[in-house]
C-alpha positions, 0 to 999 in steps of 0.5 A: 172200783165197787159199791160198798154196798156190793162187796162181798167178803171175796172182794176183800179177801181178793183185795186183801191178796193182791197187797199181800203179793205187793207188798207183804203181809205188813201191808194187808191191812184195814185201812189199807184194803178200804183206801184199795176198795175206796170204801170206809173201813166200817165196810169192812167189819160188814163181812170180818170180825177183824183183820185176823179173821180175812187172814184166815179167809185169805188162807182159806181161799188158796187152800180152795183154789190152788189145791182142792180146786185142782185136786178135785178137776183132775178127779172128775177127769177120771183120768190113768194116772200117768196123764193125770202125772203129766198133769201135774207136771204142766201146771206152772206153765200154764200162762197167766193164772201158773204165773198168777199161782206162783205170785200168790204160793210165794207171798204166802209161804213169805208169810208161814217164815214169820207165822204160825197160821200161814206155817200151819196152812201152807203145812197142811196145802204142802201135806195134801199136795203131796198125798194126792201125788203119792196116791197117783204114783200108788197107782201105777204100782209102785209100793207106798214109800216109792211112791211118797218119795216120787211125790216130793220129787215131783212136788218139789220141782214144781215149786222150783218152775213155779218160782222160777219162771224165768229160767229157760226158754219154752224149749228148755222148761219142755225137755226139763217136764218131759225129763222129769216126767220119765224119771218120776215114772221109771221102775228103778233096777 
C-alpha cells in the first residue's frame, strides 16, 4: 500500500474508479477510499476539496484517457482515414486494456443514468468521439450528414462490442468487425 505522504490525486482517482467499477457510485465515499488506501480521511483533503471535486476528477480522467489520448494517438499516426477506421473498429478487441476500458465505461454510463454531472460528461465524450469518427468519414469523401450517420453506426457498434464481450468467439468478432468496416465504408448507390 502507498504511504500517505506518497499519495497523489491520481492515486485517489484510481481508487475511486476501482470502487466505481466494483461497487457503483454510491460506494465512492472518502471513508471507503481511505480504508482501501490504508490512510486517514484527512489525507484525502490534501488533494481534493470534497467528494464532488474527486468525482469531477474521475470524470476528467476518464474523458482524457478514453477519448482525448486515443484521438491524439490516432492523429499522431498520420494514417489514412480508411486505416484509422480499421483501428477504431479494433479498439474493443485490444486485450485487457479494452476489457478494463469497457468496465469503466459501463460504470460511468450507469452513474450517468442518475446524475447530471456524469450525464453531462458522457454526453460530451460521446459528442467528441462521434465528431472525430465523422471527420474520418468526411476525409474519405462522404458528405457531412452521411459521415455523421456512418460515425453513429460505427460508434454504436464499438459501444456494443465493448459491453457484450462474451458474445461470440474471437473468429466471430473478427468477422463482425470486418463486415462492419465493409458496410460503413461502402458507397451507396
